[in-house]
Backbone bond lengths (Angstrom), bond angles and torsions (degrees), N, CA, C in turn:
res aa  C-N    CA-C-N  psi(-1)  N-CA   C-N-CA  omega(-1)  CA-C   N-CA-C  phi
1 X - - - 1.409 - - 1.513 112.70 -
2 X 1.404 118.46 117.36 1.415 126.04 -176.97 1.532 108.88 -80.74
3 X 1.355 113.45 82.54 1.511 117.91 -175.73 1.492 109.63 -67.61
4 X 1.330 122.41 -30.72 1.404 122.68 -179.82 1.508 112.63 -67.71
5 X 1.385 117.75 -35.03 1.453 121.26 178.48 1.518 109.16 -69.19
6 X 1.392 115.89 -44.57 1.488 121.72 -179.86 1.521 107.57 -55.99
7 X 1.347 115.05 -49.35 1.443 120.38 -174.82 1.546 110.37 -60.68
8 X 1.382 113.64 -43.03 1.489 118.10 -177.30 1.539 110.76 -63.07
9 X 1.269 118.54 -46.89 1.523 123.79 -175.82 1.544 104.70 -69.04
10 X 1.309 119.85 -42.49 1.370 120.57 -179.60 1.482 118.15 -59.43
11 X 1.398 111.72 -43.59 1.443 119.68 -179.34 1.552 111.06 -72.93
12 X 1.321 113.14 -30.31 1.456 114.79 175.52 1.482 113.67 -64.18
13 X 1.406 113.88 -39.43 1.472 121.84 -177.50 1.542 109.04 -69.00
14 X 1.344 114.56 -43.40 1.439 119.80 -179.03 1.567 110.42 -63.03
15 X 1.316 112.44 -40.24 1.450 116.94 -178.04 1.528 110.20 -64.71
16 X 1.271 119.49 -27.01 1.435 122.66 -178.51 1.535 108.88 -72.20
17 X 1.338 115.68 -31.24 1.432 121.51 175.49 1.550 112.62 -58.34
18 X 1.295 110.34 -46.70 1.499 116.40 -173.52 1.556 109.67 -80.57
19 X 1.361 117.34 -13.10 1.474 119.69 174.94 1.535 105.96 -81.20
20 X 1.283 121.20 -27.44 1.450 130.01 175.70 1.385 117.15 -108.92
21 X 1.273 119.38 41.62 1.559 124.23 -166.12 1.509 108.14 -62.02
22 X 1.368 116.56 -36.67 1.477 115.84 -175.73 1.520 112.86 -67.73
23 X 1.329 113.63 -36.45 1.469 116.47 177.77 1.477 113.32 -77.41
24 X 1.331 115.93 -42.37 1.473 122.80 -169.49 1.512 111.87 -75.57
25 X 1.349 120.20 -43.11 1.427 124.56 -174.05 1.470 112.75 -111.05
26 X 1.367 117.49 -56.94 1.448 120.43 -172.86 1.475 115.56 -62.46
27 X 1.359 119.77 -44.26 1.426 121.66 -179.67 1.501 111.53 -60.77
28 X 1.331 123.89 -51.10 1.494 121.96 -175.86 1.523 110.30 -64.22
29 X 1.428 117.59 -35.11 1.443 119.70 178.57 1.520 112.33 -65.35
30 X 1.328 116.09 -43.79 1.465 119.84 179.83 1.474 112.32 -65.55
31 X 1.419 116.13 -37.87 1.441 120.95 176.43 1.551 112.80 -62.15
32 X 1.313 115.98 -41.84 1.372 123.62 -179.43 1.527 111.20 -69.47
33 X 1.341 116.21 -39.59 1.472 121.53 177.79 1.604 109.26 -59.69
34 X 1.367 116.02 -38.35 1.493 119.28 179.79 1.491 106.63 -66.34
35 X 1.340 123.32 -33.44 1.441 123.69 177.88 1.501 107.82 -63.00
36 X 1.374 117.57 -44.17 1.495 117.53 -179.19 1.508 111.85 -66.30
37 X 1.271 118.13 -36.76 1.473 122.41 -179.95 1.581 108.93 -64.59
38 X 1.318 115.42 -50.00 1.524 120.12 -175.24 1.536 110.61 -74.30
39 X 1.366 117.06 -51.95 1.535 118.60 -175.73 1.586 107.37 -80.25
40 X 1.299 114.66 -48.82 1.496 116.01 -170.91 1.554 110.23 -68.74
41 X 1.341 119.30 -45.16 1.397 120.84 -174.90 1.549 115.73 -90.91
42 X 1.344 112.31 -57.54 1.471 117.37 -175.77 1.569 112.07 -70.21
43 X 1.276 119.28 -51.73 1.434 123.96 -177.38 1.537 109.50 -82.61
44 X 1.379 117.60 -42.34 1.390 121.24 -176.87 1.466 118.61 -56.12
45 X 1.279 112.30 -31.77 1.535 121.60 -179.27 1.500 107.89 -63.91
46 X 1.371 115.84 -27.70 1.504 117.09 -178.19 1.602 115.69 -94.73
47 X 1.361 111.05 -1.35 1.477 118.52 -178.57 1.480 110.62 -104.69
48 X 1.331 124.82 134.50 1.426 124.02 177.76 1.521 109.32 -69.02
49 X 1.343 115.28 172.88 1.469 118.65 179.30 1.511 110.82 -68.02
50 X 1.309 114.41 152.14 1.497 123.53 -179.69 1.544 107.45 -109.25
51 X 1.340 116.35 105.91 1.452 118.15 -179.52 1.512 115.79 60.94
52 X 1.354 110.77 35.33 1.475 118.47 -178.86 1.551 115.15 78.28
53 X 1.285 115.42 8.26 1.543 120.20 179.81 1.498 107.27 -116.00
54 X 1.298 118.79 136.69 1.450 122.38 175.26 1.528 114.53 -58.16
55 X 1.265 116.21 142.26 1.477 116.75 -177.71 1.558 115.46 -53.19
56 X 1.312 112.29 -34.75 1.553 114.94 -175.33 1.529 105.55 -71.91
57 X 1.302 120.75 -36.45 1.416 120.87 177.21 1.565 113.62 -70.98
58 X 1.360 112.86 -36.19 1.511 123.54 -178.55 1.474 108.98 -54.19
59 X 1.357 117.40 -43.36 1.504 119.44 -167.77 1.523 109.92 -84.62
60 X 1.340 118.22 -6.94 1.445 117.29 -177.57 1.559 117.02 -55.27
61 X 1.383 111.20 -50.50 1.555 113.09 177.73 1.504 110.80 -59.58
62 X 1.336 120.38 -36.53 1.428 122.25 -178.72 1.552 111.13 -64.95
63 X 1.340 114.37 -43.28 1.479 117.17 179.56 1.501 114.10 -68.73
64 X 1.318 117.26 -38.18 1.509 124.63 168.96 1.451 111.43 -55.15
65 X 1.291 115.09 -48.58 1.470 117.24 -178.15 1.516 109.89 -69.05
66 X 1.285 120.07 -36.72 1.491 120.83 176.36 1.495 109.98 -56.62
67 X 1.248 119.19 -50.05 1.460 124.44 -179.59 1.467 110.55 -63.19
68 X 1.312 119.51 -42.32 1.435 128.02 -175.35 1.510 109.83 -61.73
69 X 1.285 114.80 -46.73 1.513 123.72 179.80 1.468 111.92 -63.00
70 X 1.337 113.45 -55.28 1.559 116.18 -175.05 1.539 109.26 -69.72
71 X 1.280 121.40 -42.09 1.471 121.41 179.92 1.485 113.72 -66.94
72 X 1.318 120.19 -37.60 1.417 124.93 179.42 1.542 109.08 -62.30
73 X 1.317 118.91 -46.07 1.426 125.17 -179.77 1.552 107.38 -65.03
74 X 1.323 112.58 -49.83 1.546 117.12 -176.46 1.541 112.58 -59.63
75 X 1.277 113.47 -48.77 1.520 118.17 -177.25 1.555 110.65 -64.32
76 X 1.335 117.89 -43.63 1.388 117.79 -177.22 1.583 112.51 -74.65
77 X 1.288 115.30 -38.54 1.495 116.53 -178.61 1.481 112.62 -69.05
78 X 1.373 119.11 -38.29 1.467 124.28 178.12 1.583 107.35 -67.70
79 X 1.346 115.01 -38.54 1.492 117.46 -170.78 1.544 110.00 -64.31
80 X 1.391 116.99 -39.75 1.465 117.88 -179.74 1.530 111.70 -92.62
81 X 1.284 118.25 -19.20 1.495 119.08 178.82 1.542 112.44 -74.10
82 X 1.405 115.14 -36.11 1.446 115.04 -176.14 1.554 110.63 -65.87
83 X 1.282 123.44 -39.37 1.440 122.19 174.77 1.534 112.83 -56.61
84 X 1.387 117.24 -35.60 1.368 122.83 -177.50 1.521 105.46 -69.74
85 X 1.360 116.33 -45.05 1.453 122.20 -176.12 1.599 113.12 -62.42
86 X 1.237 111.66 -37.13 1.508 121.64 -179.49 1.548 115.04 -85.71
87 X 1.391 112.13 -16.08 1.466 114.71 -177.62 1.544 113.98 91.45
88 X 1.282 118.91 -11.02 1.433 121.87 -177.05 1.533 113.87 -70.92
89 X 1.388 116.23 -6.84 1.502 119.13 -178.43 1.547 106.32 -64.68
90 X 1.301 115.95 -31.35 1.476 115.15 -177.08 1.447 114.01 -67.52
91 X 1.401 116.30 -32.03 1.390 119.11 173.56 1.524 114.83 -63.41
92 X 1.347 113.16 -37.00 1.433 120.33 172.24 1.465 114.95 -63.53
93 X 1.365 117.69 -47.74 1.435 122.84 174.60 1.501 116.18 -58.37
94 X 1.281 116.27 -32.60 1.483 120.33 -179.25 1.465 114.32 -92.63
95 X 1.392 116.61 -9.60 1.479 116.37 175.96 1.531 109.83 -79.64
96 X 1.293 113.93 166.33 1.579 121.94 177.77 1.544 110.32 -73.10
97 X 1.341 115.01 53.83 1.479 122.96 177.40 1.534 109.40 -123.32
98 X 1.296 116.19 119.85 1.434 122.09 -176.17 1.563 108.76 -75.10
99 X 1.351 118.84 159.15 1.461 117.85 173.46 1.498 116.88 -58.73
100 X 1.335 114.34 -32.25 1.479 117.92 177.61 1.575 109.97 -64.96
101 X 1.375 114.55 -41.92 1.452 117.13 -177.05 1.503 110.71 -67.71
102 X 1.378 116.07 -37.00 1.480 120.14 178.04 1.539 111.87 -63.44
103 X 1.403 115.79 -39.81 1.336 121.18 -179.74 1.489 112.61 -63.14
104 X 1.405 109.10 -50.45 1.519 115.12 -178.74 1.519 109.94 -57.41
105 X 1.294 118.29 -42.39 1.464 122.31 179.14 1.531 116.25 -58.27
106 X 1.325 113.39 -56.71 1.509 120.76 -175.26 1.554 110.57 -69.17
107 X 1.409 112.29 -49.23 1.463 116.05 -176.07 1.542 107.60 -70.67
108 X 1.266 118.89 -40.87 1.582 122.46 174.51 1.459 112.95 -49.49
109 X 1.389 113.03 -50.48 1.521 120.01 -177.46 1.529 108.24 -64.47
110 X 1.406 121.65 -48.65 1.377 123.63 -178.03 1.571 111.79 -61.36
111 X 1.371 114.73 -42.37 1.442 117.42 176.58 1.527 114.41 -61.85
112 X 1.369 115.87 -36.59 1.425 119.87 -177.45 1.544 109.85 -65.48
113 X 1.391 109.54 -42.88 1.541 112.33 -176.60 1.536 107.85 -64.70
114 X 1.319 118.01 -42.86 1.479 123.50 179.20 1.530 110.50 -56.61
115 X 1.298 115.25 -51.29 1.426 120.79 179.48 1.569 114.39 -57.66
116 X 1.330 113.88 -44.00 1.449 121.56 174.91 1.494 111.91 -59.27
117 X 1.367 115.54 -40.70 1.472 122.68 -176.38 1.536 105.14 -70.33
118 X 1.366 117.31 -40.75 1.514 120.36 -177.78 1.520 110.19 -62.03
119 X 1.403 114.89 -41.07 1.412 120.02 -178.02 1.607 108.77 -69.56
120 X 1.229 119.40 -34.76 1.525 120.94 177.61 1.552 108.78 -70.68
121 X 1.330 118.50 -36.86 1.470 118.66 179.27 1.536 111.20 -69.09
122 X 1.318 115.89 -40.59 1.458 118.65 176.21 1.520 114.88 -63.32
123 X 1.349 116.61 -34.86 1.420 123.34 170.70 1.494 111.92 -66.26
124 X 1.339 119.86 -40.83 1.436 122.38 173.76 1.506 112.83 -62.86
125 X 1.391 115.57 -42.35 1.441 118.06 -176.51 1.576 108.52 -65.42
126 X 1.348 120.51 -31.23 1.438 118.77 -179.18 1.572 109.67 -65.47
127 X 1.324 119.39 -20.09 1.412 119.26 172.89 1.542 116.81 -74.80
128 X 1.296 117.84 -18.47 1.421 123.56 -178.58 1.462 114.06 -104.97
129 X 1.328 118.21 -36.11 1.505 119.74 -173.36 1.593 109.04 -133.95
130 X 1.341 113.65 153.40 1.472 117.28 172.77 1.526 111.00 -72.55
131 X 1.348 114.58 111.91 1.506 116.49 -173.01 1.509 110.13 -124.54
132 X 1.335 116.18 142.05 1.390 121.76 175.20 1.498 114.53 -132.12
133 X 1.340 119.69 158.67 1.386 123.14 -178.64 1.550 104.69 -129.45
134 X 1.343 112.82 106.05 1.492 121.09 -175.05 1.601 111.69 -80.83
135 X 1.284 113.57 -26.88 1.476 116.73 -177.19 1.572 109.09 -136.12
136 X 1.344 114.59 76.14 1.460 119.60 -174.13 1.502 112.58 -60.18
137 X 1.287 119.63 -34.85 1.481 121.02 -177.84 1.577 109.36 -65.20
138 X 1.355 118.21 -45.78 1.372 121.41 175.03 1.433 114.18 -66.01
139 X 1.370 116.47 -36.26 1.476 117.59 176.71 1.567 110.50 -60.37
140 X 1.313 116.46 -43.39 1.495 123.52 -178.89 1.513 105.45 -65.06
141 X 1.287 120.37 -40.84 1.471 122.70 -176.82 1.569 108.83 -65.47
142 X 1.321 116.20 -48.14 1.448 115.74 -179.41 1.492 113.14 -64.52
143 X 1.347 114.94 -36.21 1.479 122.26 179.53 1.541 109.78 -60.41
144 X 1.349 113.68 -48.92 1.487 115.74 -178.99 1.531 113.26 -69.63
145 X 1.356 115.60 -44.21 1.485 118.18 -179.64 1.540 110.13 -61.20
146 X 1.294 119.17 -41.52 1.356 118.81 -175.37 1.589 112.56 -72.15
147 X 1.310 111.22 -35.21 1.494 114.71 179.80 1.521 110.33 -67.21
148 X 1.314 113.89 -42.08 1.495 119.34 -176.88 1.602 107.40 -66.54
149 X 1.375 114.07 -49.43 1.481 119.34 -178.91 1.503 112.48 -52.37
150 X 1.376 117.65 -50.46 1.461 119.75 -169.49 1.594 107.60 -86.12
151 X 1.328 115.47 -10.93 1.534 116.45 168.78 1.518 109.70 -73.30
152 X 1.347 110.70 -38.01 1.528 117.85 176.85 1.591 106.70 -64.27
153 X 1.265 115.36 -42.24 1.525 114.75 179.63 1.467 108.42 -68.43
154 X 1.288 122.35 -39.31 1.442 124.65 175.55 1.605 110.70 -56.98
155 X 1.302 114.69 -43.39 1.501 121.90 178.80 1.457 107.23 -55.38
156 X 1.280 115.37 -50.00 1.481 120.88 -176.52 1.572 110.96 -61.89
157 X 1.335 113.68 -44.70 1.489 117.94 173.61 1.543 112.63 -59.08
158 X 1.215 115.93 -45.10 1.500 118.15 178.44 1.538 112.30 -58.52
159 X 1.311 118.68 -37.21 1.437 121.74 177.88 1.536 110.29 -70.29
160 X 1.368 115.02 -42.31 1.388 120.72 -179.57 1.493 115.40 -68.75
161 X 1.272 117.82 -34.12 1.497 121.99 -172.53 1.487 110.59 -67.76
162 X 1.295 120.14 137.45 1.481 123.55 172.72 1.540 113.16 -120.33
163 X 1.421 110.51 25.15 1.440 118.62 174.27 1.547 108.77 -172.44
164 X 1.360 115.46 161.26 1.350 118.51 -173.30 1.534 111.67 -69.64
165 X 1.251 115.46 -30.26 1.460 120.24 177.31 1.584 115.39 -61.29
166 X 1.393 112.31 -34.24 1.478 113.67 176.63 1.449 114.02 -70.48
167 X 1.315 119.15 -23.19 1.447 124.42 -179.06 1.568 109.04 -58.66
168 X 1.374 115.64 -35.46 1.364 123.10 -178.61 1.524 119.37 -91.46
169 X 1.352 111.66 -12.34 1.404 122.56 -172.58 1.550 111.29 -57.97
170 X 1.337 115.81 -57.24 1.490 121.12 -177.17 1.508 111.59 -69.35
171 X 1.358 117.07 -49.44 1.507 116.26 -179.16 1.526 111.51 -58.36
172 X 1.343 115.90 -43.45 1.474 119.88 -174.45 1.525 113.33 -72.34
173 X 1.364 116.39 -53.92 1.397 123.87 -171.79 1.589 115.82 -86.84
174 X 1.258 117.15 -16.69 1.428 123.92 -174.74 1.578 113.39 -119.45
175 X 1.220 120.06 -61.33 1.394 125.95 -176.17 1.580 113.22 -63.98
176 X 1.275 113.22 -52.95 1.413 117.56 -179.09 1.517 116.51 -57.37
177 X 1.424 116.23 -49.11 1.465 118.27 172.76 1.534 115.91 -57.94
178 X 1.400 113.82 -43.01 1.391 118.60 178.04 1.619 111.66 -58.35
179 X 1.309 113.29 -36.78 1.456 118.72 -177.10 1.528 108.82 -72.64
180 X 1.276 120.51 -38.66 1.442 123.72 179.45 1.553 111.19 -69.61
181 X 1.439 114.69 -29.22 1.431 118.91 -179.82 1.437 109.89 -96.95
182 X 1.283 122.76 5.16 1.421 128.05 -177.40 1.554 115.58 -98.27
183 X 1.294 118.97 15.65 1.393 121.95 175.44 1.534 111.81 92.81
184 X 1.247 119.85 18.00 1.511 121.55 179.64 1.512 109.51 -64.92
185 X 1.284 119.27 -38.30 1.435 124.52 -172.47 1.552 116.16 -114.23
186 X 1.368 113.41 8.24 1.325 119.79 -176.63 1.618 111.72 -163.63
187 X 1.255 119.01 161.36 1.430 122.43 174.04 1.581 106.98 -91.94
188 X 1.334 118.26 135.51 1.424 118.44 -177.47 1.577 112.68 -67.53
189 X 1.362 115.02 -10.33 1.433 122.09 177.99 1.542 108.12 -66.90
190 X 1.290 114.99 -21.13 1.478 118.39 -177.95 1.492 111.37 -79.37
191 X 1.345 116.69 -10.94 1.472 119.44 -177.25 1.513 110.60 -84.07
192 X 1.358 118.97 163.26 1.407 123.73 169.06 1.544 112.48 -60.76
193 X 1.320 119.65 149.15 1.485 119.06 -175.19 1.503 114.58 -53.33
194 X 1.339 115.42 -36.53 1.560 114.99 179.23 1.570 111.48 -67.74
195 X 1.320 118.02 -37.43 1.455 115.33 179.00 1.456 112.87 -78.36
196 X 1.320 120.16 -19.65 1.393 123.16 174.88 1.578 108.99 -64.34
197 X 1.338 115.25 -41.47 1.445 119.02 -179.66 1.575 111.08 -69.79
198 X 1.328 113.77 -37.63 1.502 120.32 -178.05 1.552 106.97 -64.85
199 X 1.358 116.90 -41.21 1.440 124.03 -174.73 1.482 112.03 -64.46
200 X 1.401 120.77 -25.05 1.369 124.22 -177.17 1.596 111.66 -73.97
201 X 1.346 112.83 -12.06 1.487 115.13 170.62 1.499 113.16 -81.15
202 X 1.303 116.63 -5.34 1.462 120.09 177.56 1.589 109.83 -87.07
203 X 1.280 117.44 112.18 1.448 119.80 -175.42 1.525 114.91 -59.44
204 X 1.376 117.01 -28.57 1.455 119.86 -178.05 1.493 112.54 -67.41
205 X 1.384 116.41 -20.45 1.443 120.25 178.56 1.540 108.68 -59.82
206 X 1.257 118.85 -42.39 1.504 122.27 -176.13 1.535 107.45 -69.50
207 X 1.318 119.06 -35.15 1.438 116.05 -178.63 1.538 109.55 -71.97
208 X 1.280 117.88 -49.05 1.435 120.95 179.26 1.581 114.15 -59.78
209 X 1.278 111.34 -40.81 1.518 118.52 -178.15 1.553 106.35 -62.95
210 X 1.310 121.30 -56.26 1.384 125.96 -178.32 1.487 113.47 -58.37
211 X 1.300 116.43 -36.67 1.525 121.20 -179.28 1.528 108.63 -74.71
212 X 1.351 117.46 -38.88 1.494 116.91 175.26 1.433 111.77 -66.31
213 X 1.343 120.52 -38.46 1.457 123.90 177.71 1.505 110.23 -54.12
214 X 1.304 118.39 -37.95 1.516 121.24 -179.09 1.442 111.58 -65.20
215 X 1.326 119.76 -23.80 1.400 125.40 -175.54 1.519 112.34 -94.16
216 X 1.345 121.02 -47.27 1.418 120.82 -176.61 1.534 115.66 -125.78
217 X 1.357 116.83 2.70 1.428 121.18 -176.40 1.519 112.08 72.76
218 X 1.312 117.45 17.44 1.492 122.71 172.08 1.399 113.09 -101.53
219 X 1.353 120.66 142.66 1.440 122.88 178.26 1.487 109.16 -160.63
220 X 1.352 113.54 148.16 1.465 120.95 -178.08 1.592 108.67 -89.19
221 X 1.355 113.78 -23.96 1.414 120.45 173.47 1.501 110.45 -132.13
222 X 1.326 118.27 166.55 1.454 119.36 -177.43 1.592 111.38 -65.65
223 X 1.264 113.47 140.34 1.442 117.19 -178.17 1.533 115.77 -59.64
224 X 1.303 114.31 -32.14 1.527 123.14 170.89 1.422 112.85 -57.26
225 X 1.408 117.36 -48.09 1.364 124.85 177.61 1.603 112.98 -61.16
226 X 1.337 114.15 -41.33 1.370 122.40 179.38 1.509 112.88 -60.12
227 X 1.424 113.93 -45.28 1.427 122.70 -179.36 1.536 109.05 -65.74
228 X 1.352 115.59 -45.52 1.501 119.62 -179.28 1.498 107.99 -64.67
229 X 1.258 126.27 -42.52 1.464 122.25 175.42 1.472 116.75 -62.85
230 X 1.302 117.79 -36.98 1.419 125.21 173.79 1.625 109.60 -58.89
231 X 1.295 113.61 -49.94 1.431 115.70 -178.30 1.521 113.28 -68.87
232 X 1.343 115.89 -29.83 1.465 120.94 177.88 1.529 108.85 -68.12
233 X 1.283 115.80 -48.11 1.490 117.97 175.04 1.492 114.61 -60.71
234 X 1.352 118.47 -36.91 1.493 117.98 173.82 1.517 112.19 -64.91
235 X 1.418 117.17 -36.55 1.413 116.96 177.67 1.502 114.26 -66.06
236 X 1.371 116.00 -33.75 1.367 118.30 178.72 1.606 112.58 -70.25
237 X 1.342 112.09 -35.71 1.441 115.45 175.20 1.568 114.15 -67.25
238 X 1.323 114.93 -36.85 1.511 120.58 175.25 1.525 108.34 -64.80
239 X 1.311 119.06 -40.73 1.463 118.85 179.12 1.591 112.22 -65.98
240 X 1.272 112.84 -35.27 1.506 117.09 175.95 1.521 112.38 -62.53
241 X 1.393 115.26 -46.78 1.490 120.64 179.65 1.454 106.67 -64.85
242 X 1.306 122.76 -43.25 1.518 121.54 179.89 1.553 108.77 -61.61
243 X 1.294 119.28 -38.81 1.444 118.35 -176.82 1.618 109.66 -69.30
244 X 1.364 115.32 -35.73 1.442 119.51 179.07 1.575 111.52 -60.20
245 X 1.275 115.57 -44.29 1.431 118.73 -178.53 1.513 113.02 -78.43
246 X 1.326 118.07 -25.00 1.473 122.72 179.84 1.536 106.33 -72.96
247 X 1.244 117.07 -41.86 1.478 122.61 -176.60 1.480 116.32 -95.39
248 X 1.346 115.27 -10.93 1.508 117.71 -175.55 1.526 116.01 67.66
249 X 1.350 115.47 22.01 1.473 120.94 -178.97 1.521 111.82 -48.64
250 X 1.378 118.86 114.50 1.439 122.09 172.74 1.511 112.25 62.90
251 X 1.342 117.29 14.76 1.501 122.64 175.10 1.391 110.34 -106.72
252 X 1.296 120.20 -38.19 1.503 126.09 -168.36 1.529 111.73 -104.96
253 X 1.364 114.48 12.72 1.448 117.07 178.61 1.437 107.56 -122.89
């Protein structure tokens, strides 16, 4: 294992975050704070408690998950796409760096940024709503697994994309709608029975539900099922990355 190479790429990617601090950290935090103000204060005051939890506090896990998913994909996809765009990807491929080491570096950096952002957003949420974490170990577990899984997905998107517009295609048109429809702002128990069953086909439901359970002990599906679905999605993303490096898909052309 070439630890020096992993450290070098990881530090480079983390340094890029601090060079673009306004875009990487400040902008997502401000956007999430606006959600708290609008939904938590303005609208939340008109909505009764959900499972004994105030509406403003209820939406915190969903908002954290929304930022975590989108930022994990964005950070990882841009991190690997930019070397492709500039042509420096060939230097990486010819260097004594294995595919595993490259993935650990880029995905590790993207996941670290997302986890840091998630922690900042939770700290910001505590300023607006009464928040508690009943199962901190599970909260951290879901946070890390989700960040790593969607950073892997972002890595795949970065390899697949052949233009900057494609980097935003999946996060904007697929992930964000799935997150909004995945129980981020409501419990699926509030839906009619038919739509409850339809919603269970949305994979984000399991992420949000498990993460919310770690905060308040409330969940739309069993926490074991949520954890199993997260691990299954991670396995699928790992299989996708393995296939990319095995076949050289959009790397050797």
